[in-house]
PDBQT receptor file of N, H, CA, C and O in Angstrom, charges set to zero:
ATOM      1  N   MET A   1       0.663  -1.594   0.185  1.00  0.00    +0.000 N 
ATOM      2  CA  MET A   1      -0.427  -0.181   0.065  1.00  0.00    +0.000 C 
ATOM      3  C   MET A   1       0.784   1.141  -0.151  1.00  0.00    +0.000 C 
ATOM      4  O   MET A   1       0.616   1.886  -1.117  1.00  0.00    +0.000 OA
ATOM      5  N   ILE A   2       1.845   1.354   0.675  1.00  0.00    +0.000 N 
ATOM      6  H   ILE A   2       1.981   0.749   1.460  1.00  0.00    +0.000 HD
ATOM      7  CA  ILE A   2       2.549   2.528   0.828  1.00  0.00    +0.000 C 
ATOM      8  C   ILE A   2       3.102   2.700  -0.464  1.00  0.00    +0.000 C 
ATOM      9  O   ILE A   2       3.317   3.859  -0.818  1.00  0.00    +0.000 OA
ATOM     10  N   GLY A   3       3.445   1.539  -1.431  1.00  0.00    +0.000 N 
ATOM     11  H   GLY A   3       3.271   0.597  -1.144  1.00  0.00    +0.000 HD
ATOM     12  CA  GLY A   3       4.405   2.114  -2.752  1.00  0.00    +0.000 C 
ATOM     13  C   GLY A   3       3.167   2.587  -3.373  1.00  0.00    +0.000 C 
ATOM     14  O   GLY A   3       3.147   3.703  -3.893  1.00  0.00    +0.000 OA
ATOM     15  N   ARG A   4       2.046   1.772  -3.362  1.00  0.00    +0.000 N 
ATOM     16  H   ARG A   4       2.062   0.866  -2.939  1.00  0.00    +0.000 HD
ATOM     17  CA  ARG A   4       0.572   2.544  -4.274  1.00  0.00    +0.000 C 
ATOM     18  C   ARG A   4       0.555   3.881  -4.045  1.00  0.00    +0.000 C 
ATOM     19  O   ARG A   4       0.461   4.700  -4.959  1.00  0.00    +0.000 OA
ATOM     20  N   CYS A   5       0.661   4.241  -2.597  1.00  0.00    +0.000 N 
ATOM     21  H   CYS A   5       0.738   3.575  -1.855  1.00  0.00    +0.000 HD
ATOM     22  CA  CYS A   5       0.531   5.512  -2.364  1.00  0.00    +0.000 C 
ATOM     23  C   CYS A   5       1.082   6.507  -2.854  1.00  0.00    +0.000 C 
ATOM     24  O   CYS A   5       0.563   7.516  -3.333  1.00  0.00    +0.000 OA
ATOM     25  N   LEU A   6       3.153   5.975  -2.631  1.00  0.00    +0.000 N 
ATOM     26  H   LEU A   6       3.574   5.155  -2.243  1.00  0.00    +0.000 HD
ATOM     27  CA  LEU A   6       3.913   7.040  -3.420  1.00  0.00    +0.000 C 
ATOM     28  C   LEU A   6       3.798   7.174  -4.645  1.00  0.00    +0.000 C 
ATOM     29  O   LEU A   6       4.392   8.161  -5.079  1.00  0.00    +0.000 OA
ATOM     30  N   VAL A   7       3.087   6.365  -5.632  1.00  0.00    +0.000 N 
ATOM     31  H   VAL A   7       2.605   5.563  -5.280  1.00  0.00    +0.000 HD
ATOM     32  CA  VAL A   7       2.727   6.312  -7.034  1.00  0.00    +0.000 C 
ATOM     33  C   VAL A   7       1.363   7.630  -7.227  1.00  0.00    +0.000 C 
ATOM     34  O   VAL A   7       1.334   8.449  -8.146  1.00  0.00    +0.000 OA
ATOM     35  N   ASP A   8       0.334   7.520  -6.099  1.00  0.00    +0.000 N 
ATOM     36  H   ASP A   8       0.357   6.855  -5.353  1.00  0.00    +0.000 HD
ATOM     37  CA  ASP A   8      -0.315   8.495  -6.245  1.00  0.00    +0.000 C 
ATOM     38  C   ASP A   8       0.115   9.787  -5.852  1.00  0.00    +0.000 C 
ATOM     39  O   ASP A   8      -0.201  10.826  -6.431  1.00  0.00    +0.000 OA
ATOM     40  N   GLU A   9       0.790   9.705  -4.927  1.00  0.00    +0.000 N 
ATOM     41  H   GLU A   9       1.047   8.861  -4.456  1.00  0.00    +0.000 HD
ATOM     42  CA  GLU A   9       1.630  11.035  -4.651  1.00  0.00    +0.000 C 
ATOM     43  C   GLU A   9       2.632  11.735  -5.538  1.00  0.00    +0.000 C 
ATOM     44  O   GLU A   9       3.322  12.714  -5.254  1.00  0.00    +0.000 OA
ATOM     45  N   GLY A  10       2.574  10.952  -6.826  1.00  0.00    +0.000 N 
ATOM     46  H   GLY A  10       2.014  10.157  -7.056  1.00  0.00    +0.000 HD
ATOM     47  CA  GLY A  10       3.897  11.394  -7.707  1.00  0.00    +0.000 C 
ATOM     48  C   GLY A  10       5.301  11.432  -7.309  1.00  0.00    +0.000 C 
ATOM     49  O   GLY A  10       6.100  12.113  -7.952  1.00  0.00    +0.000 OA
ATOM     50  N   ARG A  11       5.759  10.545  -5.993  1.00  0.00    +0.000 N 
ATOM     51  H   ARG A  11       5.110   9.992  -5.471  1.00  0.00    +0.000 HD
ATOM     52  CA  ARG A  11       6.611  10.346  -5.493  1.00  0.00    +0.000 C 
ATOM     53  C   ARG A  11       7.063   9.006  -6.141  1.00  0.00    +0.000 C 
ATOM     54  O   ARG A  11       6.990   7.997  -5.440  1.00  0.00    +0.000 OA
ATOM     55  N   PHE A  12       7.582   8.893  -7.576  1.00  0.00    +0.000 N 
ATOM     56  H   PHE A  12       7.642   9.713  -8.145  1.00  0.00    +0.000 HD
ATOM     57  CA  PHE A  12       7.622   7.401  -8.194  1.00  0.00    +0.000 C 
ATOM     58  C   PHE A  12       9.093   6.563  -7.818  1.00  0.00    +0.000 C 
ATOM     59  O   PHE A  12       9.193   5.354  -7.608  1.00  0.00    +0.000 OA
ATOM     60  N   ASP A  13      10.035   7.442  -7.803  1.00  0.00    +0.000 N 
ATOM     61  H   ASP A  13       9.953   8.424  -7.973  1.00  0.00    +0.000 HD
ATOM     62  CA  ASP A  13      11.204   6.812  -7.605  1.00  0.00    +0.000 C 
ATOM     63  C   ASP A  13      11.310   6.280  -5.789  1.00  0.00    +0.000 C 
ATOM     64  O   ASP A  13      12.180   5.544  -5.323  1.00  0.00    +0.000 OA
ATOM     65  N   GLU A  14      10.303   6.831  -5.132  1.00  0.00    +0.000 N 
ATOM     66  H   GLU A  14       9.597   7.429  -5.510  1.00  0.00    +0.000 HD
ATOM     67  CA  GLU A  14      10.342   6.209  -3.908  1.00  0.00    +0.000 C 
ATOM     68  C   GLU A  14       9.440   4.990  -3.603  1.00  0.00    +0.000 C 
ATOM     69  O   GLU A  14       9.352   4.162  -2.697  1.00  0.00    +0.000 OA
ATOM     70  N   ALA A  15       8.789   5.266  -4.811  1.00  0.00    +0.000 N 
ATOM     71  H   ALA A  15       8.861   5.939  -5.547  1.00  0.00    +0.000 HD
ATOM     72  CA  ALA A  15       7.842   3.721  -4.821  1.00  0.00    +0.000 C 
ATOM     73  C   ALA A  15       8.502   2.938  -5.883  1.00  0.00    +0.000 C 
ATOM     74  O   ALA A  15       7.925   1.918  -6.261  1.00  0.00    +0.000 OA
ATOM     75  N   ILE A  16       9.659   3.277  -6.432  1.00  0.00    +0.000 N 
ATOM     76  H   ILE A  16      10.127   4.105  -6.125  1.00  0.00    +0.000 HD
ATOM     77  CA  ILE A  16       9.597   2.296  -7.376  1.00  0.00    +0.000 C 
ATOM     78  C   ILE A  16      10.904   0.992  -6.052  1.00  0.00    +0.000 C 
ATOM     79  O   ILE A  16      10.965  -0.236  -6.093  1.00  0.00    +0.000 OA
ATOM     80  N   ARG A  17      11.697   1.965  -5.094  1.00  0.00    +0.000 N 
ATOM     81  H   ARG A  17      11.648   2.963  -5.061  1.00  0.00    +0.000 HD
ATOM     82  CA  ARG A  17      12.466   1.255  -4.264  1.00  0.00    +0.000 C 
ATOM     83  C   ARG A  17      11.291   0.630  -3.351  1.00  0.00    +0.000 C 
ATOM     84  O   ARG A  17      11.335  -0.600  -3.389  1.00  0.00    +0.000 OA
ATOM     85  N   GLU A  18      10.269   1.128  -2.553  1.00  0.00    +0.000 N 
ATOM     86  H   GLU A  18      10.234   2.127  -2.522  1.00  0.00    +0.000 HD
ATOM     87  CA  GLU A  18       9.501   0.716  -1.874  1.00  0.00    +0.000 C 
ATOM     88  C   GLU A  18       9.179  -0.169  -2.591  1.00  0.00    +0.000 C 
ATOM     89  O   GLU A  18       9.956  -1.050  -2.221  1.00  0.00    +0.000 OA
ATOM     90  N   LEU A  19       8.566  -0.609  -3.394  1.00  0.00    +0.000 N 
ATOM     91  H   LEU A  19       7.935   0.106  -3.694  1.00  0.00    +0.000 HD
ATOM     92  CA  LEU A  19       8.098  -1.659  -4.257  1.00  0.00    +0.000 C 
ATOM     93  C   LEU A  19       9.558  -3.017  -4.445  1.00  0.00    +0.000 C 
ATOM     94  O   LEU A  19       9.644  -4.192  -4.087  1.00  0.00    +0.000 OA
ATOM     95  N   SER A  20      10.121  -2.449  -4.885  1.00  0.00    +0.000 N 
ATOM     96  H   SER A  20      10.051  -1.495  -5.175  1.00  0.00    +0.000 HD
ATOM     97  CA  SER A  20      11.473  -3.408  -4.749  1.00  0.00    +0.000 C 
ATOM     98  C   SER A  20      11.572  -4.012  -3.740  1.00  0.00    +0.000 C 
ATOM     99  O   SER A  20      11.585  -5.242  -3.765  1.00  0.00    +0.000 OA
ATOM    100  N   ASP A  21      11.674  -3.280  -2.529  1.00  0.00    +0.000 N 
ATOM    101  H   ASP A  21      11.664  -2.281  -2.509  1.00  0.00    +0.000 HD
ATOM    102  CA  ASP A  21      12.012  -3.932  -1.226  1.00  0.00    +0.000 C 
ATOM    103  C   ASP A  21      11.106  -4.787  -0.847  1.00  0.00    +0.000 C 
ATOM    104  O   ASP A  21      11.461  -5.805  -0.253  1.00  0.00    +0.000 OA
ATOM    105  N   VAL A  22      10.066  -4.593  -1.056  1.00  0.00    +0.000 N 
ATOM    106  H   VAL A  22       9.777  -3.765  -1.538  1.00  0.00    +0.000 HD
ATOM    107  CA  VAL A  22       8.825  -5.602  -0.731  1.00  0.00    +0.000 C 
ATOM    108  C   VAL A  22       9.285  -6.860  -1.462  1.00  0.00    +0.000 C 
ATOM    109  O   VAL A  22       9.473  -7.925  -0.874  1.00  0.00    +0.000 OA
ATOM    110  N   LEU A  23       9.453  -6.689  -2.746  1.00  0.00    +0.000 N 
ATOM    111  H   LEU A  23       9.301  -5.823  -3.224  1.00  0.00    +0.000 HD
ATOM    112  CA  LEU A  23       9.644  -7.899  -3.212  1.00  0.00    +0.000 C 
ATOM    113  C   LEU A  23      10.737  -9.130  -2.825  1.00  0.00    +0.000 C 
ATOM    114  O   LEU A  23      10.525 -10.340  -2.743  1.00  0.00    +0.000 OA
ATOM    115  N   ARG A  24      11.514  -8.655  -2.696  1.00  0.00    +0.000 N 
ATOM    116  H   ARG A  24      11.686  -7.673  -2.763  1.00  0.00    +0.000 HD
ATOM    117  CA  ARG A  24      12.733  -9.093  -1.946  1.00  0.00    +0.000 C 
ATOM    118  C   ARG A  24      12.162 -10.468  -0.800  1.00  0.00    +0.000 C 
ATOM    119  O   ARG A  24      12.678 -11.584  -0.737  1.00  0.00    +0.000 OA
ATOM    120  N   SER A  25      11.112 -10.026  -0.077  1.00  0.00    +0.000 N 
ATOM    121  H   SER A  25      10.692  -9.119  -0.128  1.00  0.00    +0.000 HD
ATOM    122  CA  SER A  25      10.638 -10.799   0.948  1.00  0.00    +0.000 C 
ATOM    123  C   SER A  25      10.520 -12.116   0.293  1.00  0.00    +0.000 C 
ATOM    124  O   SER A  25       9.890 -12.425  -0.719  1.00  0.00    +0.000 OA
ATOM    125  N   PRO A  26      11.411 -12.979   1.243  1.00  0.00    +0.000 N 
ATOM    126  CA  PRO A  26      10.906 -14.478   0.874  1.00  0.00    +0.000 C 
ATOM    127  C   PRO A  26       9.444 -15.096   1.085  1.00  0.00    +0.000 C 
ATOM    128  O   PRO A  26       9.010 -16.072   0.472  1.00  0.00    +0.000 OA
ATOM    129  N   HIS A  27       8.917 -14.530   1.835  1.00  0.00    +0.000 N 
ATOM    130  H   HIS A  27       9.269 -13.738   2.333  1.00  0.00    +0.000 HD
ATOM    131  CA  HIS A  27       7.424 -15.158   2.248  1.00  0.00    +0.000 C 
ATOM    132  C   HIS A  27       5.894 -14.649   1.612  1.00  0.00    +0.000 C 
ATOM    133  O   HIS A  27       4.768 -14.620   2.108  1.00  0.00    +0.000 OA
ATOM    134  N   LEU A  28       6.423 -14.279   0.310  1.00  0.00    +0.000 N 
ATOM    135  H   LEU A  28       7.338 -14.303  -0.092  1.00  0.00    +0.000 HD
ATOM    136  CA  LEU A  28       5.006 -13.157  -0.536  1.00  0.00    +0.000 C 
ATOM    137  C   LEU A  28       4.413 -14.705  -1.391  1.00  0.00    +0.000 C 
ATOM    138  O   LEU A  28       5.211 -15.519  -1.856  1.00  0.00    +0.000 OA
ATOM    139  N   SER A  29       3.161 -14.847  -1.455  1.00  0.00    +0.000 N 
ATOM    140  H   SER A  29       2.513 -14.185  -1.078  1.00  0.00    +0.000 HD
ATOM    141  CA  SER A  29       2.597 -15.329  -2.279  1.00  0.00    +0.000 C 
ATOM    142  C   SER A  29       2.734 -15.313  -3.456  1.00  0.00    +0.000 C 
ATOM    143  O   SER A  29       3.225 -14.245  -3.823  1.00  0.00    +0.000 OA
ATOM    144  N   THR A  30       2.433 -16.339  -4.642  1.00  0.00    +0.000 N 
ATOM    145  H   THR A  30       2.034 -17.207  -4.344  1.00  0.00    +0.000 HD
ATOM    146  CA  THR A  30       2.664 -15.839  -5.612  1.00  0.00    +0.000 C 
ATOM    147  C   THR A  30       1.816 -14.749  -6.413  1.00  0.00    +0.000 C 
ATOM    148  O   THR A  30       2.188 -13.934  -7.257  1.00  0.00    +0.000 OA
ATOM    149  N   GLU A  31       0.320 -15.049  -5.772  1.00  0.00    +0.000 N 
ATOM    150  H   GLU A  31       0.018 -15.712  -5.086  1.00  0.00    +0.000 HD
ATOM    151  CA  GLU A  31      -0.968 -13.519  -6.024  1.00  0.00    +0.000 C 
ATOM    152  C   GLU A  31      -0.044 -12.168  -5.503  1.00  0.00    +0.000 C 
ATOM    153  O   GLU A  31      -0.143 -11.134  -6.163  1.00  0.00    +0.000 OA
ATOM    154  N   SER A  32       0.763 -12.200  -4.427  1.00  0.00    +0.000 N 
ATOM    155  H   SER A  32       0.843 -13.040  -3.891  1.00  0.00    +0.000 HD
ATOM    156  CA  SER A  32       1.357 -11.156  -3.778  1.00  0.00    +0.000 C 
ATOM    157  C   SER A  32       2.335 -10.923  -4.884  1.00  0.00    +0.000 C 
ATOM    158  O   SER A  32       2.119  -9.915  -5.557  1.00  0.00    +0.000 OA
ATOM    159  N   VAL A  33       2.993 -11.389  -5.088  1.00  0.00    +0.000 N 
ATOM    160  H   VAL A  33       3.169 -12.208  -4.541  1.00  0.00    +0.000 HD
ATOM    161  CA  VAL A  33       4.150 -11.259  -5.905  1.00  0.00    +0.000 C 
ATOM    162  C   VAL A  33       3.587 -10.436  -7.242  1.00  0.00    +0.000 C 
ATOM    163  O   VAL A  33       3.904  -9.281  -7.528  1.00  0.00    +0.000 OA
ATOM    164  N   LEU A  34       2.682 -11.289  -7.994  1.00  0.00    +0.000 N 
ATOM    165  H   LEU A  34       2.424 -12.227  -7.762  1.00  0.00    +0.000 HD
ATOM    166  CA  LEU A  34       2.113 -10.657  -9.550  1.00  0.00    +0.000 C 
ATOM    167  C   LEU A  34       1.659  -9.161  -9.055  1.00  0.00    +0.000 C 
ATOM    168  O   LEU A  34       2.036  -8.219  -9.752  1.00  0.00    +0.000 OA
ATOM    169  N   GLY A  35       0.816  -8.873  -7.810  1.00  0.00    +0.000 N 
ATOM    170  H   GLY A  35       0.510  -9.638  -7.244  1.00  0.00    +0.000 HD
ATOM    171  CA  GLY A  35       0.174  -7.854  -7.768  1.00  0.00    +0.000 C 
ATOM    172  C   GLY A  35       1.352  -6.943  -7.625  1.00  0.00    +0.000 C 
ATOM    173  O   GLY A  35       1.278  -5.901  -8.277  1.00  0.00    +0.000 OA
ATOM    174  N   LEU A  36       2.670  -7.173  -6.735  1.00  0.00    +0.000 N 
ATOM    175  H   LEU A  36       2.730  -8.019  -6.206  1.00  0.00    +0.000 HD
ATOM    176  CA  LEU A  36       2.907  -5.758  -6.817  1.00  0.00    +0.000 C 
ATOM    177  C   LEU A  36       4.060  -5.659  -7.882  1.00  0.00    +0.000 C 
ATOM    178  O   LEU A  36       4.490  -4.524  -8.086  1.00  0.00    +0.000 OA
ATOM    179  N   ARG A  37       4.796  -7.037  -8.817  1.00  0.00    +0.000 N 
ATOM    180  H   ARG A  37       4.446  -7.959  -8.651  1.00  0.00    +0.000 HD
ATOM    181  CA  ARG A  37       5.381  -6.235  -9.856  1.00  0.00    +0.000 C 
ATOM    182  C   ARG A  37       4.301  -5.620 -10.934  1.00  0.00    +0.000 C 
ATOM    183  O   ARG A  37       4.679  -4.926 -11.878  1.00  0.00    +0.000 OA
ATOM    184  N   TYR A  38       2.776  -5.977 -10.677  1.00  0.00    +0.000 N 
ATOM    185  H   TYR A  38       2.469  -6.541  -9.911  1.00  0.00    +0.000 HD
ATOM    186  CA  TYR A  38       2.206  -4.926 -11.602  1.00  0.00    +0.000 C 
ATOM    187  C   TYR A  38       2.180  -3.445 -11.315  1.00  0.00    +0.000 C 
ATOM    188  O   TYR A  38       2.256  -2.593 -12.200  1.00  0.00    +0.000 OA
ATOM    189  N   GLN A  39       2.029  -3.097  -9.569  1.00  0.00    +0.000 N 
ATOM    190  H   GLN A  39       1.968  -3.789  -8.850  1.00  0.00    +0.000 HD
ATOM    191  CA  GLN A  39       2.222  -2.230  -9.415  1.00  0.00    +0.000 C 
ATOM    192  C   GLN A  39       3.559  -1.202  -9.837  1.00  0.00    +0.000 C 
ATOM    193  O   GLN A  39       3.623  -0.069 -10.315  1.00  0.00    +0.000 OA
ATOM    194  N   LEU A  40       4.496  -2.133  -9.435  1.00  0.00    +0.000 N 
ATOM    195  H   LEU A  40       4.443  -3.053  -9.046  1.00  0.00    +0.000 HD
ATOM    196  CA  LEU A  40       5.808  -1.575 -10.103  1.00  0.00    +0.000 C 
ATOM    197  C   LEU A  40       6.265  -1.224 -11.301  1.00  0.00    +0.000 C 
ATOM    198  O   LEU A  40       7.178  -0.461 -11.618  1.00  0.00    +0.000 OA
ATOM    199  N   GLY A  41       5.201  -2.153 -12.214  1.00  0.00    +0.000 N 
ATOM    200  H   GLY A  41       4.460  -2.773 -11.956  1.00  0.00    +0.000 HD
ATOM    201  CA  GLY A  41       5.392  -1.637 -13.696  1.00  0.00    +0.000 C 
ATOM    202  C   GLY A  41       4.944  -0.464 -13.887  1.00  0.00    +0.000 C 
ATOM    203  O   GLY A  41       5.490   0.337 -14.645  1.00  0.00    +0.000 OA
ATOM    204  N   LEU A  42       3.699  -0.181 -13.096  1.00  0.00    +0.000 N 
ATOM    205  H   LEU A  42       3.255  -0.832 -12.480  1.00  0.00    +0.000 HD
ATOM    206  CA  LEU A  42       2.799   1.383 -13.228  1.00  0.00    +0.000 C 
ATOM    207  C   LEU A  42       4.082   2.424 -12.975  1.00  0.00    +0.000 C 
ATOM    208  O   LEU A  42       4.513   3.173 -13.852  1.00  0.00    +0.000 OA
ATOM    209  N   ALA A  43       4.574   2.342 -11.721  1.00  0.00    +0.000 N 
ATOM    210  H   ALA A  43       4.224   1.733 -11.009  1.00  0.00    +0.000 HD
ATOM    211  CA  ALA A  43       5.517   2.952 -11.280  1.00  0.00    +0.000 C 
ATOM    212  C   ALA A  43       6.488   3.610 -11.872  1.00  0.00    +0.000 C 
ATOM    213  O   ALA A  43       6.863   4.781 -11.821  1.00  0.00    +0.000 OA
ATOM    214  N   HIS A  44       6.974   2.315 -12.664  1.00  0.00    +0.000 N 
ATOM    215  H   HIS A  44       6.670   1.363 -12.706  1.00  0.00    +0.000 HD
ATOM    216  CA  HIS A  44       8.078   2.712 -13.703  1.00  0.00    +0.000 C 
ATOM    217  C   HIS A  44       7.464   3.653 -14.681  1.00  0.00    +0.000 C 
ATOM    218  O   HIS A  44       8.030   4.735 -14.836  1.00  0.00    +0.000 OA
ATOM    219  N   GLU A  45       6.437   3.406 -15.328  1.00  0.00    +0.000 N 
ATOM    220  H   GLU A  45       5.977   2.527 -15.202  1.00  0.00    +0.000 HD
ATOM    221  CA  GLU A  45       5.373   4.002 -16.252  1.00  0.00    +0.000 C 
ATOM    222  C   GLU A  45       5.248   5.631 -15.787  1.00  0.00    +0.000 C 
ATOM    223  O   GLU A  45       5.297   6.653 -16.472  1.00  0.00    +0.000 OA
ATOM    224  N   ALA A  46       5.148   5.522 -14.983  1.00  0.00    +0.000 N 
ATOM    225  H   ALA A  46       5.109   4.691 -14.427  1.00  0.00    +0.000 HD
ATOM    226  CA  ALA A  46       4.426   7.063 -14.430  1.00  0.00    +0.000 C 
ATOM    227  C   ALA A  46       5.884   7.886 -14.406  1.00  0.00    +0.000 C 
ATOM    228  O   ALA A  46       5.897   9.052 -14.798  1.00  0.00    +0.000 OA
ATOM    229  N   ALA A  47       7.059   7.273 -13.955  1.00  0.00    +0.000 N 
ATOM    230  H   ALA A  47       7.049   6.325 -13.637  1.00  0.00    +0.000 HD
ATOM    231  CA  ALA A  47       8.317   7.534 -13.786  1.00  0.00    +0.000 C 
ATOM    232  C   ALA A  47       8.817   7.952 -15.446  1.00  0.00    +0.000 C 
ATOM    233  O   ALA A  47       9.618   8.854 -15.686  1.00  0.00    +0.000 OA
ATOM    234  N   GLY A  48       8.332   7.320 -16.215  1.00  0.00    +0.000 N 
ATOM    235  H   GLY A  48       7.681   6.587 -16.020  1.00  0.00    +0.000 HD
ATOM    236  CA  GLY A  48       8.774   7.088 -17.925  1.00  0.00    +0.000 C 
ATOM    237  C   GLY A  48       9.712   7.105 -18.348  1.00  0.00    +0.000 C 
ATOM    238  O   GLY A  48      10.284   7.886 -19.109  1.00  0.00    +0.000 OA
ATOM    239  N   ASP A  49      10.151   5.595 -17.553  1.00  0.00    +0.000 N 
ATOM    240  H   ASP A  49       9.687   4.961 -16.935  1.00  0.00    +0.000 HD
ATOM    241  CA  ASP A  49      10.818   4.469 -17.541  1.00  0.00    +0.000 C 
ATOM    242  C   ASP A  49       9.960   2.924 -18.541  1.00  0.00    +0.000 C 
ATOM    243  O   ASP A  49       9.696   1.786 -18.153  1.00  0.00    +0.000 OA
ATOM    244  N   ALA A  50       9.727   3.683 -20.049  1.00  0.00    +0.000 N 
ATOM    245  H   ALA A  50       9.942   4.607 -20.364  1.00  0.00    +0.000 HD
ATOM    246  CA  ALA A  50       8.509   2.384 -20.017  1.00  0.00    +0.000 C 
ATOM    247  C   ALA A  50       9.596   1.045 -20.673  1.00  0.00    +0.000 C 
ATOM    248  O   ALA A  50       9.063   0.045 -21.154  1.00  0.00    +0.000 OA
ATOM    249  N   GLN A  51      10.901   1.155 -20.628  1.00  0.00    +0.000 N 
ATOM    250  H   GLN A  51      11.334   1.967 -20.237  1.00  0.00    +0.000 HD
ATOM    251  CA  GLN A  51      11.454  -0.383 -20.914  1.00  0.00    +0.000 C 
ATOM    252  C   GLN A  51      11.529  -1.108 -19.216  1.00  0.00    +0.000 C 
ATOM    253  O   GLN A  51      11.415  -2.295 -18.909  1.00  0.00    +0.000 OA
ATOM    254  N   SER A  52      11.711  -0.163 -18.509  1.00  0.00    +0.000 N 
ATOM    255  H   SER A  52      11.803   0.801 -18.759  1.00  0.00    +0.000 HD
ATOM    256  CA  SER A  52      11.367  -1.226 -16.944  1.00  0.00    +0.000 C 
ATOM    257  C   SER A  52       9.975  -1.187 -16.860  1.00  0.00    +0.000 C 
ATOM    258  O   SER A  52       9.670  -2.355 -16.620  1.00  0.00    +0.000 OA
ATOM    259  N   ALA A  53       9.146  -0.650 -16.906  1.00  0.00    +0.000 N 
ATOM    260  H   ALA A  53       9.394   0.299 -17.101  1.00  0.00    +0.000 HD
ATOM    261  CA  ALA A  53       7.357  -0.969 -17.236  1.00  0.00    +0.000 C 
ATOM    262  C   ALA A  53       7.168  -2.116 -17.771  1.00  0.00    +0.000 C 
ATOM    263  O   ALA A  53       6.798  -3.089 -17.114  1.00  0.00    +0.000 OA
ATOM    264  N   LEU A  54       7.435  -2.148 -19.221  1.00  0.00    +0.000 N 
ATOM    265  H   LEU A  54       7.736  -1.357 -19.754  1.00  0.00    +0.000 HD
ATOM    266  CA  LEU A  54       7.549  -3.317 -20.167  1.00  0.00    +0.000 C 
ATOM    267  C   LEU A  54       7.962  -4.361 -19.519  1.00  0.00    +0.000 C 
ATOM    268  O   LEU A  54       7.278  -5.367 -19.709  1.00  0.00    +0.000 OA
ATOM    269  N   ALA A  55       9.156  -4.505 -18.574  1.00  0.00    +0.000 N 
ATOM    270  H   ALA A  55       9.711  -3.688 -18.420  1.00  0.00    +0.000 HD
ATOM    271  CA  ALA A  55       9.724  -5.546 -18.220  1.00  0.00    +0.000 C 
ATOM    272  C   ALA A  55       9.073  -6.298 -17.303  1.00  0.00    +0.000 C 
ATOM    273  O   ALA A  55       8.988  -7.509 -17.511  1.00  0.00    +0.000 OA
ATOM    274  N   GLU A  56       8.514  -5.744 -16.165  1.00  0.00    +0.000 N 
ATOM    275  H   GLU A  56       8.582  -4.760 -15.996  1.00  0.00    +0.000 HD
ATOM    276  CA  GLU A  56       7.423  -5.819 -15.530  1.00  0.00    +0.000 C 
ATOM    277  C   GLU A  56       6.104  -6.311 -15.631  1.00  0.00    +0.000 C 
ATOM    278  O   GLU A  56       5.499  -7.132 -14.942  1.00  0.00    +0.000 OA
ATOM    279  N   PHE A  57       5.769  -5.642 -16.638  1.00  0.00    +0.000 N 
ATOM    280  H   PHE A  57       6.260  -4.975 -17.197  1.00  0.00    +0.000 HD
ATOM    281  CA  PHE A  57       4.078  -6.275 -17.195  1.00  0.00    +0.000 C 
ATOM    282  C   PHE A  57       4.540  -7.817 -17.815  1.00  0.00    +0.000 C 
ATOM    283  O   PHE A  57       4.082  -8.908 -17.476  1.00  0.00    +0.000 OA
ATOM    284  N   GLU A  58       5.587  -7.534 -18.823  1.00  0.00    +0.000 N 
ATOM    285  H   GLU A  58       5.959  -6.648 -19.098  1.00  0.00    +0.000 HD
ATOM    286  CA  GLU A  58       5.926  -8.765 -18.948  1.00  0.00    +0.000 C 
ATOM    287  C   GLU A  58       6.116 -10.382 -18.133  1.00  0.00    +0.000 C 
ATOM    288  O   GLU A  58       5.715 -11.509 -18.423  1.00  0.00    +0.000 OA
ATOM    289  N   ARG A  59       6.801  -9.912 -17.178  1.00  0.00    +0.000 N 
ATOM    290  H   ARG A  59       7.127  -8.996 -16.942  1.00  0.00    +0.000 HD
ATOM    291  CA  ARG A  59       6.475 -10.825 -15.935  1.00  0.00    +0.000 C 
ATOM    292  C   ARG A  59       5.180 -11.309 -15.858  1.00  0.00    +0.000 C 
ATOM    293  O   ARG A  59       4.793 -12.447 -16.123  1.00  0.00    +0.000 OA
ATOM    294  N   VAL A  60       4.376 -10.110 -15.375  1.00  0.00    +0.000 N 
ATOM    295  H   VAL A  60       4.691  -9.186 -15.160  1.00  0.00    +0.000 HD
ATOM    296  CA  VAL A  60       3.210 -10.477 -14.874  1.00  0.00    +0.000 C 
ATOM    297  C   VAL A  60       2.479 -11.707 -15.881  1.00  0.00    +0.000 C 
ATOM    298  O   VAL A  60       2.179 -12.883 -15.675  1.00  0.00    +0.000 OA
ATOM    299  N   TYR A  61       2.392 -11.022 -16.767  1.00  0.00    +0.000 N 
ATOM    300  H   TYR A  61       2.636 -10.066 -16.934  1.00  0.00    +0.000 HD
ATOM    301  CA  TYR A  61       1.826 -11.878 -18.431  1.00  0.00    +0.000 C 
ATOM    302  C   TYR A  61       2.270 -13.205 -18.529  1.00  0.00    +0.000 C 
ATOM    303  O   TYR A  61       1.410 -14.063 -18.733  1.00  0.00    +0.000 OA
ATOM    304  N   ALA A  62       3.600 -13.588 -18.409  1.00  0.00    +0.000 N 
ATOM    305  H   ALA A  62       4.298 -12.892 -18.243  1.00  0.00    +0.000 HD
ATOM    306  CA  ALA A  62       4.037 -14.931 -18.474  1.00  0.00    +0.000 C 
ATOM    307  C   ALA A  62       3.544 -15.532 -17.291  1.00  0.00    +0.000 C 
ATOM    308  O   ALA A  62       3.652 -16.757 -17.346  1.00  0.00    +0.000 OA
ATOM    309  N   ALA A  63       3.062 -15.130 -16.283  1.00  0.00    +0.000 N 
ATOM    310  H   ALA A  63       2.974 -14.135 -16.238  1.00  0.00    +0.000 HD
ATOM    311  CA  ALA A  63       2.388 -15.837 -15.068  1.00  0.00    +0.000 C 
ATOM    312  C   ALA A  63       1.375 -16.058 -15.143  1.00  0.00    +0.000 C 
ATOM    313  O   ALA A  63       0.979 -17.162 -14.772  1.00  0.00    +0.000 OA
ATOM    314  N   GLN A  64       0.347 -14.949 -15.743  1.00  0.00    +0.000 N 
ATOM    315  H   GLN A  64       0.668 -14.051 -16.044  1.00  0.00    +0.000 HD
ATOM    316  CA  GLN A  64      -0.944 -15.063 -15.732  1.00  0.00    +0.000 C 
ATOM    317  C   GLN A  64      -1.423 -14.116 -16.720  1.00  0.00    +0.000 C 
ATOM    318  O   GLN A  64      -1.821 -12.967 -16.529  1.00  0.00    +0.000 OA
ATOM    319  N   ALA A  65      -1.337 -14.695 -17.687  1.00  0.00    +0.000 N 
ATOM    320  H   ALA A  65      -1.013 -15.628 -17.842  1.00  0.00    +0.000 HD
ATOM    321  CA  ALA A  65      -1.868 -14.296 -18.894  1.00  0.00    +0.000 C 
ATOM    322  C   ALA A  65      -3.323 -13.535 -19.100  1.00  0.00    +0.000 C 
ATOM    323  O   ALA A  65      -3.650 -12.963 -20.140  1.00  0.00    +0.000 OA
ATOM    324  N   ASN A  66      -4.084 -13.635 -17.977  1.00  0.00    +0.000 N 
ATOM    325  H   ASN A  66      -3.819 -14.099 -17.132  1.00  0.00    +0.000 HD
ATOM    326  CA  ASN A  66      -5.273 -12.792 -17.907  1.00  0.00    +0.000 C 
ATOM    327  C   ASN A  66      -4.979 -11.683 -17.341  1.00  0.00    +0.000 C 
ATOM    328  O   ASN A  66      -5.845 -10.823 -17.182  1.00  0.00    +0.000 OA
TER     329      ASN A  66
């Protein structure tokens, strides 16, 4: 939620750091990882980093095509 709030506030670099840190947690469910990766993609996109955003969206799509 913190990462999403940072994106909403326009603090994209902080959001990317926060979401990336959370993704390092070893105890996340597959569903949580996919949600975090999607949010990370949105943060990269909002920050103007289309290449990193696409990479995250492709990871999500590869695991769950819907």
